[in-house]
C-alpha positions in Angstrom: 152.4 133.8 61.2 152.2 134.5 64.9 153.5 137.8 66.3 156.6 137.3 68.4 158.1 139.3 71.2 161.7 139.7 72.2 162.8 140.5 75.8 165.5 143.0 76.7 167.6 140.1 77.9 167.4 138.4 74.5 168.3 141.6 72.8 171.3 142.1 75.2 172.5 138.6 74.4 172.4 139.3 70.6 174.3 142.6 71.0 177.0 141.0 73.2 177.3 138.0 70.9 177.4 140.2 67.9 174.4 138.5 66.2 172.8 140.3 63.3 169.8 142.3 64.2 167.8 144.8 62.2 165.8 147.4 64.3 162.9 149.5 63.1 162.7 152.3 65.8 159.3 153.9 65.6 159.9 156.6 68.2 160.1 160.2 67.2 163.4 161.4 65.6 164.5 163.4 68.6 164.2 160.4 71.0 165.9 158.1 68.5 168.9 160.5 68.0 169.2 161.0 71.8 169.4 157.3 72.7 169.0 154.0 70.8 170.0 150.3 70.8 173.4 150.0 69.4 175.9 147.2 68.6 178.5 146.0 66.2 176.0 143.8 64.3 172.9 146.1 64.8 171.5 148.0 61.9 168.8 150.6 62.6 166.3 152.7 60.8 164.0 155.3 62.4 160.5 155.8 61.0 158.2 157.5 63.5 155.0 155.7 64.4 152.7 158.4 63.1 154.1 157.9 59.6 153.0 154.2 59.7 149.4 154.7 60.9 148.1 154.2 57.4 150.2 151.2 56.7 153.8 149.9 56.2 153.9 149.4 52.5 156.3 152.4 52.0 159.0 150.9 54.2 158.9 147.3 53.0 161.7 147.8 50.6 163.9 149.1 53.4 163.7 145.8 55.4 166.2 143.0 54.9 165.0 139.6 53.9 167.5 137.4 55.8 168.0 139.2 59.1 165.9 139.1 62.3 163.8 142.3 62.5 162.9 144.0 65.8 160.4 146.9 66.2 161.0 149.1 69.1 159.2 152.1 70.7 159.1 153.8 74.1 156.8 151.5 76.0 155.7 148.6 73.7 152.2 149.5 72.3 153.3 151.3 69.1 155.9 148.7 68.2 153.4 145.9 68.7 151.0 147.7 66.4 153.6 148.2 63.7 154.9 144.6 64.0 151.4 143.3 63.5 151.1 145.3 60.3 154.4 143.9 59.1 153.4 140.4 59.7 150.1 141.0 57.9 152.1 142.3 55.0 153.9 139.0 54.8 157.2 140.1 56.4 158.9 137.2 58.1 161.0 137.0 61.2 159.5 140.0 63.0 159.4 140.7 66.7 158.6 143.7 68.9 160.6 144.7 72.1 158.7 143.6 75.2 158.3 146.6 77.4 159.8 148.9 74.9 162.9 151.0 75.5 161.9 151.3 79.2 162.7 147.6 79.6 165.9 148.0 77.6 166.9 150.8 80.0 166.3 148.5 83.1 167.8 145.2 82.1 170.8 144.0 84.2 173.1 141.2 83.2 175.5 139.8 85.8 178.9 138.9 84.4 181.7 137.2 86.5 184.8 139.3 86.4 187.1 137.0 88.2 188.0 135.1 91.4 189.6 136.6 94.5 192.8 135.4 95.9 191.5 133.7 99.1 188.2 132.6 97.8 185.1 134.4 96.5 184.6 136.4 93.3 183.6 139.7 91.9 180.7 140.2 89.5 179.8 143.1 87.3 176.1 143.8 86.7 175.9 145.3 83.2 172.9 147.7 82.5 173.5 147.6 78.8 170.7 149.9 77.8 171.8 152.7 80.2 175.5 152.1 80.3 175.6 151.6 84.1 177.9 149.1 85.8 177.5 147.9 89.4 179.4 145.3 91.4 179.0 142.5 93.8 181.9 141.2 95.8 181.4 137.9 97.6 183.5 135.7 99.9 182.6 132.9 102.3 178.9 133.6 102.1 179.1 137.3 102.6 178.7 140.0 99.9 179.0 143.7 99.3 177.2 145.6 96.5 178.6 148.8 95.0 176.9 151.4 92.9 173.6 149.5 92.7 170.8 150.4 90.4 167.2 151.3 91.3 165.9 147.8 90.1 166.5 145.6 93.1 165.2 142.2 91.8 168.3 141.2 89.8 170.5 141.6 93.0 167.9 139.9 95.2 167.8 137.0 92.7 171.5 136.7 92.5 171.9 136.8 96.3 169.2 134.2 96.8 170.5 131.8 94.2 174.1 132.0 95.6 173.0 131.8 99.2 174.7 135.0 100.2 174.3 137.4 103.1 174.8 141.0 102.0 176.8 142.9 104.6 177.4 146.2 102.9 175.9 148.5 100.3 178.0 151.5 99.0 177.9 154.2 96.4 181.2 155.6 95.2 179.5 159.0 94.9 176.1 160.7 94.8 174.8 159.7 91.4 173.3 162.2 88.9 172.4 159.9 86.0 170.5 157.0 87.8 168.7 156.4 91.0 170.7 154.4 93.5 169.2 151.2 94.9 171.7 151.3 97.8 169.4 152.4 100.6 166.5 150.2 99.5 168.7 147.1 99.2 170.3 147.9 102.6 166.9 147.8 104.2 165.9 144.7 102.3 169.0 142.8 103.3 169.5 144.3 106.8 172.9 145.6 105.6 174.9 148.8 106.3 174.8 151.6 103.7 177.9 153.7 103.0 178.2 157.0 101.2 181.1 159.5 100.9 180.4 162.2 103.5 181.5 165.1 101.3 178.7 164.1 98.8 176.2 163.6 101.6 176.0 167.1 103.1 172.3 167.5 101.9 171.0 163.9 102.4 168.0 163.5 104.6 168.8 159.9 105.9 171.3 158.2 108.1 174.3 156.5 106.5 177.7 155.2 107.3 180.6 157.4 106.2 182.7 155.9 103.4 186.2 157.3 104.1 189.8 156.5 103.0 191.6 154.1 105.3 188.5 152.4 106.7 188.7 149.0 105.1 185.6 146.9 104.7 186.2 143.1 105.1 183.8 140.8 103.2 183.8 137.2 104.4 186.2 135.5 106.7 189.1 135.7 104.4 191.6 138.6 103.9 189.7 140.2 101.1 189.8 144.0 101.7 187.6 146.5 100.1 189.7 149.6 100.5 188.2 153.0 99.8 190.5 155.7 98.5 189.4 159.3 98.2 189.4 160.3 94.6 187.5 163.5 93.9 186.9 165.2 90.6 183.5 163.9 89.3 182.1 164.9 92.6 183.8 166.4 95.6 183.3 163.1 97.5 184.0 160.6 94.8 185.7 157.5 96.4 187.2 154.5 94.6 187.6 151.0 95.9 190.6 148.7 95.7 189.4 145.1 96.1 191.8 142.3 97.0 194.7 144.3 95.5 193.4 143.1 92.1 190.6 145.4 91.1 190.1 149.2 91.1 186.5 150.3 91.1 186.7 153.9 89.8 183.1 155.0 90.0 182.6 157.9 87.5 186.2 159.1 87.7 187.8 156.9 85.0 186.2 154.9 82.2 187.7 152.6 79.6 187.5 155.1 76.8 187.2 158.4 78.6 187.3 160.2 82.0 184.6 161.6 84.3 183.0 165.0 83.9 183.2 167.4 86.8 180.2 169.6 86.2 177.1 167.6 87.3 176.9 169.6 90.5 177.7 172.8 88.8 181.4 172.7 89.9 183.4 172.1 86.7 185.8 175.0 87.2 186.2 174.2 90.9 186.7 170.4 90.6 188.9 170.2 87.5 192.0 170.4 89.6 190.8 167.5 91.9 190.0 165.5 88.8 193.5 165.9 87.4 195.1 165.2 90.7 193.2 161.9 91.1 193.9 160.8 87.5 197.5 162.1 87.1 198.8 161.5 90.7 196.7 159.2 92.9 195.8 156.6 90.3 199.3 157.0 88.7 200.8 155.8 92.0 198.8 152.6 91.9 199.8 149.3 90.3 199.5 149.1 86.5 198.2 145.6 87.0 195.0 146.7 88.8 191.9 145.9 86.7 189.9 149.0 86.3 186.1 148.5 86.8 184.2 151.7 86.1 180.6 152.6 87.0 179.7 153.4 83.4 180.4 152.9 79.7 179.4 155.1 76.9 179.3 152.8 73.9 178.8 149.1 73.4 182.2 149.0 71.7 183.6 149.2 75.2 182.2 145.7 76.1 184.5 142.8 75.9 183.5 139.5 74.2 182.0 138.2 77.5 179.9 141.3 78.0 182.2 142.8 80.7 183.7 146.3 80.8 187.2 146.3 82.2 190.9 147.0 81.4 194.2 147.1 83.2 195.2 150.5 84.6 198.5 150.4 82.7 196.6 149.8 79.5 194.4 152.9 80.1 197.5 155.1 80.8 198.8 154.0 77.5 195.6 154.3 75.4 193.0 156.5 77.1 193.5 160.0 75.7 192.0 161.6 78.9 195.1 160.4 80.8 197.6 161.7 78.3 197.1 165.5 78.3 200.4 166.9 79.6 199.5 170.5 79.5 197.3 171.4 82.5 195.6 174.2 80.6 194.6 171.9 77.8 193.3 169.4 80.3 191.2 172.1 82.0 189.8 173.1 78.6 189.0 169.5 77.6 187.0 168.8 80.8 185.2 172.1 81.0 184.4 172.8 77.3 184.2 169.4 75.7 181.1 168.2 77.5 178.0 166.4 76.2 174.5 167.5 77.3 173.8 166.8 81.0 171.9 163.6 81.8 168.1 163.8 81.6 166.5 165.0 84.9 169.9 164.9 86.6 168.9 167.5 89.2 165.8 165.5 90.1 167.9 162.3 90.2 170.4 163.9 92.6 167.6 165.1 94.8 166.0 161.6 94.9 169.4 160.1 95.8 169.6 162.7 98.6 166.2 161.7 99.9 164.8 165.2 99.3 162.1 163.9 96.9 160.5 160.4 96.6 158.9 160.1 93.1 156.6 157.3 92.3 158.2 154.3 90.5 156.9 155.3 87.0 158.2 158.8 87.4 161.6 157.3 88.4 161.6 155.3 85.3 160.9 158.4 83.2 163.7 160.3 84.9 166.2 157.7 84.0 165.3 157.3 80.3 168.2 158.1 78.0 172.0 157.8 78.0 174.1 158.3 81.1 176.4 161.1 79.8 178.8 160.9 82.7 182.0 161.0 80.6 183.9 163.8 78.9 183.5 163.4 75.2 186.6 162.0 73.5 
């Protein structure tokens, strides 16, 4: 039997389509507990690689007979070695993850969210292994990309295949969980890069100020990308209303939770801003707006088509973070009920400020792990 490999794209399709997949994760226990491939139809066991150096006989009875089996590790080498042993032991339907969990962290899948009123469409780029969501708005051959990831190729490919001219790049805030591709893509496409000025007080590069009231028009139609100042996750956090249909909330509001205010060390200072944004500014908007966040925490937040979205009115009815009447309880929830901070978040912030410029492999290492931008529900 030939040894097979499975790409991150193929794994993502299986997760989204809820196809049965059995995963043997051979990373150490700490890495597995911190972050792993999850899904409604995914079953996982963790057996560290060093326990399998002498053979796989001891785990054969833990493997299902009738389900596709995938061996994963950090980079690829260990999983390939273990997968080879399984094949030699007569186990069928075995693959290893090409590129390991690093490739899983970096895969982007474009999903069409919907059409715009006067032509054009909006797309969500789902980074399923990292929980990051970015957006491309296109109309009449022009495009704007919002909250882009470090990997530029998926955006370049999409733009080329759809014959688009990118006019704007923007970040809703200074990210702390992943390295932005905004400046790099702006240079590649000859586009303008926008960043909220209150988040940019320490940046070392030139940028355009993303401010409330300064609409950005994409294409020759009346599609407006309207920024609204919505602090709380950071002091500069800025949302977008696109075509009066979609609300891009950045890291302020998620489908199942709300944004955390502590990644720049300002939890006590910013909790009031966060509540004001969620309980007043957003509350004044139309319930029919489709919320498109910059992150998701669990694959259960994905819809059947792989997208992450929900109407604002639905979130006000169902999201517990939007239904804490007592301000003291709200403050306690968003200052005490916090997960660990994202891996290397300070270095990521400094990279996004332009203060440091790590090599590509170091940037990859900095991003490994979950995003952890939400308050735990």
